[in-house]
N, C-alpha and C positions, 0 to 999 in steps of 0.2 A: 470978169465976174461970172460970166456965162461958162467959161472954161473951167472954173472951180466947181461949178455946179455940176457940170458934165462929167468931170472927174469923180466927184462924189457918188453919182448916180451910177457911173460905170463900175466903180469898186463896190458898190451895194449889189449890183447885178451879177458881178463875179462871185461874190460872197455867197449869194443865193444859189448860184449855179454850181459851186463846188461840190463834189461828190461827197455823200452823206458820211461816208467812212473817214475820209480826210477831215471833215468838219468835226465829226466826233473826236477823232484822235488830237486835233487841234485844241479842242476844249479840255480834254483830259490832260494834255500837256501843259496847258496854262496853270494848272495846280501845282507844279513843280516851279519852285522859285527860280532856279538856274535857266529854265526854259524861258521863264517870264522875262528875265533880263535879256536873253538872246533875242526874244520877240521884240522888245522895246528897242534894242540895237538895231534890228533889221528895220524898224519903223523909223528910227532916227537917221539911218543911213539913206533910206529912200526919200525921206523929207528933205535931208540935206542936199542930196542931189537934185531934187525937185526946184528947191529954192536957188541953188546955185545956177542951174541952167536957166531958170526963169529970169535971174537978175543979169548974170553975164552974158548969156547968149541972146537974152531978149525974147525968148520963145514964150508961148502961152503956158499957163499953168499944166494943162492937159498934155501939151506936147513935151514939158520938161519932165512930168512923171512918167510919161510913155517911154521917153528915152532913158531916164534913170532905171525903169523896170527891165526894159529888154536888154539893157547893158549889163545889169546884174544877173540876169538870168541867162546871159550869153546868147540870147537869139540875134541880137545885132542885125536888123534888117537893112540898115544902111540908108534908110529914107531921111534921116537927120543925121547931122554931123556937126561937131563943135567947129566954130569958125575961128574964134579967138584962141591966142596962144595961151591964155589962162585955162580957156575951156578944154583944150586938148591936153594940158598938163593935168589938169583936174580929173579928167577921164581917165588917164593911164593909172593914177593913184586909186581912184574910185573903183577901178576894176579889180586891181589886186587886192584891195582891202574888202570890197563888197562881195566879191565871188566866195571868198572863204566864210562869210557870214551867212550867205544864203545857203551855201551847202550844209553847213553846220545846222541850221535851221531845218532844212528839209530831212536831214539825217535825224534829228531830235523826233520830228512829227513822224517820220517812217518808223522809227524804232517803237515809238508808243502804238502805232497802229498794229505793228506785229505782236507786241505784248498783249493787246487788246484781243487779237484774233487767237493767240495761244491760251489766252484765260477763257475765251469762249469756247474753245475746242476742248479744253480740259473739263468745262461743266458739262457740255454735252457729252463728252465721253462718259463722265461719271454717272449721268442720267440713263444712258443705254446700257451700261454695263449690268449684269446680274450682281446681286448682291454677294460678296465674298462669304465663304464658309465661317460660320460662327463657332 
């Protein structure tokens, strides 16, 4: 139980420390139904990996979530590794499916951030330009 509480607290801490621009882009992206579907799919993938490693490998929820996160982001520190055959096979498929989801998710957030930046530049440019000849 302490591991789950620690995982939730860590997740909240990370969400608070995420740069403001990324957070704004994420909030804006969530207005798009396609992005919401992708976001839910990423959460389900992380949850599925976490539950799998917790049950099959016998790791704590925090370790299982940690491994799922570093695997999907391709960090892979190597401090945890699956020991069971099922864990190893699951990890192979988890990597191939999960990395694509994470890349698509980050691409969607980045695209929104760029659009936001371009809109802001356009608004600033219009304010600073002298009025056109009438």
